[in-house]
Structure formats: C-alpha cells, structure tokens
C-alpha positions in Angstrom: 38.2 -13.8 -12.4 40.8 -16.5 -11.9 39.7 -20.0 -11.3 41.1 -19.9 -7.7 38.9 -16.9 -6.9 35.8 -18.6 -8.4 36.6 -21.8 -6.5 37.0 -19.9 -3.2 33.8 -17.9 -3.8 31.8 -21.2 -4.6 33.3 -22.9 -1.5 32.3 -20.0 0.7 28.7 -19.9 -0.8 28.2 -23.6 -0.3 29.6 -23.5 3.3 27.3 -20.6 4.1 24.2 -22.4 2.7 25.0 -25.6 4.4 25.5 -24.0 7.8 22.2 -22.0 7.6 20.3 -25.1 6.5 21.8 -27.1 9.4 21.0 -24.5 12.0 17.4 -24.1 10.8 16.8 -27.8 10.4 15.2 -29.0 13.6 13.7 -32.3 12.6 10.6 -32.0 14.9 9.6 -28.5 14.1 7.0 -28.3 11.4 3.6 -29.6 10.3 2.7 -33.3 10.8 -0.3 -35.5 9.9 -1.6 -37.5 12.9 -2.5 -41.1 12.1 -5.2 -43.0 14.1 -3.5 -46.2 15.4 -6.8 -48.1 15.3 -8.1 -47.1 11.8 -5.0 -45.9 9.9 -6.9 -42.7 8.9 -5.3 -39.3 9.2 -7.2 -37.4 12.0 -5.6 -34.0 11.9 -2.6 -31.8 11.1 -0.5 -30.4 14.0 2.3 -27.9 14.1 5.2 -28.8 16.4 7.1 -25.8 17.8 10.1 -25.5 20.1 10.2 -22.9 22.9 13.2 -21.1 24.3 13.7 -23.9 26.9 14.0 -26.5 24.2 10.6 -28.0 24.9 8.4 -29.1 22.0 4.6 -28.6 21.9 2.1 -29.6 19.2 -1.1 -27.6 18.3 -3.9 -28.8 16.1 -4.3 -26.7 12.9 -6.8 -28.9 10.9 -9.1 -31.9 11.6 -10.5 -34.5 9.2 -13.6 -36.7 9.3 -13.2 -40.5 9.5 -15.8 -42.2 7.4 -18.5 -43.7 9.7 -17.1 -42.1 12.9 -18.4 -39.2 15.0 -16.6 -35.9 14.2 -15.5 -33.9 17.1 -15.2 -30.1 17.0 -14.5 -29.5 20.7 -12.7 -31.4 23.5 -15.8 -32.3 25.4 -14.1 -34.9 27.6 -11.0 -32.8 28.4 -10.5 -31.4 31.9 -9.4 -28.0 33.2 -8.7 -25.2 30.8 -9.0 -27.5 27.8 -12.6 -28.6 28.6 -15.0 -27.7 25.7 -12.3 -25.9 23.8 -12.3 -26.1 20.0 -9.9 -28.7 18.6 -8.4 -26.2 16.1 -5.9 -24.4 18.2 -5.8 -27.0 21.0 -2.4 -27.9 22.3 -2.2 -31.7 22.3 1.4 -32.3 23.3 3.7 -30.4 25.7 7.0 -30.8 27.4 8.8 -33.2 25.0 12.6 -32.7 25.0 15.5 -34.3 23.2 16.8 -37.4 25.0 20.6 -36.7 25.4 21.3 -40.5 25.7 19.6 -41.5 22.4 19.8 -39.9 19.0 16.3 -39.0 17.5 14.6 -39.8 20.8 12.5 -37.5 22.9 11.2 -37.8 26.4 9.3 -36.1 29.2 6.2 -35.1 27.3 2.5 -35.2 27.9 0.1 -36.0 25.1 -3.6 -35.5 25.1 -6.1 -37.7 23.4 -8.9 -35.2 22.4 -11.5 -38.0 22.0 -11.2 -39.4 25.5 -9.8 -36.3 27.2 -7.1 -38.6 28.7 -3.5 -37.3 29.1 -0.6 -39.7 28.7 3.1 -39.5 29.6 4.9 -39.4 26.2 8.1 -40.3 24.7 8.8 -40.3 20.9 11.3 -41.4 18.3 12.0 -40.1 14.8 11.9 -42.9 12.2 12.3 -43.1 8.4 14.8 -40.3 8.0 12.8 -37.9 10.1 9.5 -38.5 8.1 7.7 -40.5 10.8 7.4 -39.6 14.5 6.3 -42.6 16.7 4.9 -41.4 20.0 4.4 -43.8 22.8 1.9 -42.7 25.4 1.1 -44.4 28.7 -0.9 -43.7 31.8 1.0 -43.0 35.0 1.9 -46.2 36.7 0.9 -48.4 33.8 3.3 -50.5 31.9 1.0 -50.6 28.9 0.4 -47.8 26.4 -0.4 -46.9 22.8 1.7 -45.9 19.9 0.6 -43.2 17.5 2.4 -42.2 14.3 2.7 -38.7 12.9 3.9 -38.2 9.3 5.8 -35.1 8.4 4.2 -32.9 5.7 
C-alpha cells in the first residue's frame, strides 16, 4: 500500500472513532456515587439515564451504611407511589434537562431525599471535567436549599 492510502485509511478510522465516541458521550448518563453533604460519606450508587424527551432521571442501584447511622432499606417517609418502596430501584431524580443558556448546567428537575421523603426542585452543574455533579435542591417558595455532590464512577 502506498503511504497516501495508509494515511487516508488511518484518517478515516480516527474520524469514525472520534465521531462515535462524541455521539455516545453524554456526560450525565452513567453510574454516580452520591455523597452526603453533612457527613461526606458515600450513601449510594445511582444510574442516570436520559429518555427520548431528553429528560434525565436517576435510580438507586446500591446503598451503603454510614457508621453510627440508621440504615434505611425502604422509603418509609416518602409519599404516594414511592411510600414504603425499597431504596434499590427507587427513582430519586426526574425531569432534569440541559439548560440551553449555560453549558454543563441542568434545570427543571425534582430530587427526592429518601431519608426525609421530601422532594426538592433541582438544578445541577457538572464540575471537574464532568467527574462531579453538584445538585442544588430547594423547597418550592424557599430561597434556601442544599447542595449534594455526586461523583462519576
């Protein structure tokens, strides 16, 4: 093979690999460790998925015990269909969408605190090259809220 043909073949292969990686590389989709904002311990692993309407949701796939704290297996304080449901398989975040006005920002979501059963309006921002997701949740009508951090696995 001539060097021109080899160069063309390598360029085509690299371009194809780059495009497929770019298309499949949604930064939110995947497995994340949730970090308790009060203790710094990892509470659970969640999987973030994106639906056909470009809304993200997160489902718990694993939980961990925090030393000296009560371990929860069900969402006892949740309301509605989530009441007394097992934490494994529980959807804790819904409706988050990309914010078109700010890169790496997401808005319009609802996040559930399984310990309290409380639901918060959520917005999020990817930090540290996509390795940390800082989620800000606040109660409706409140100017105060909490930040939780999720770390990408």
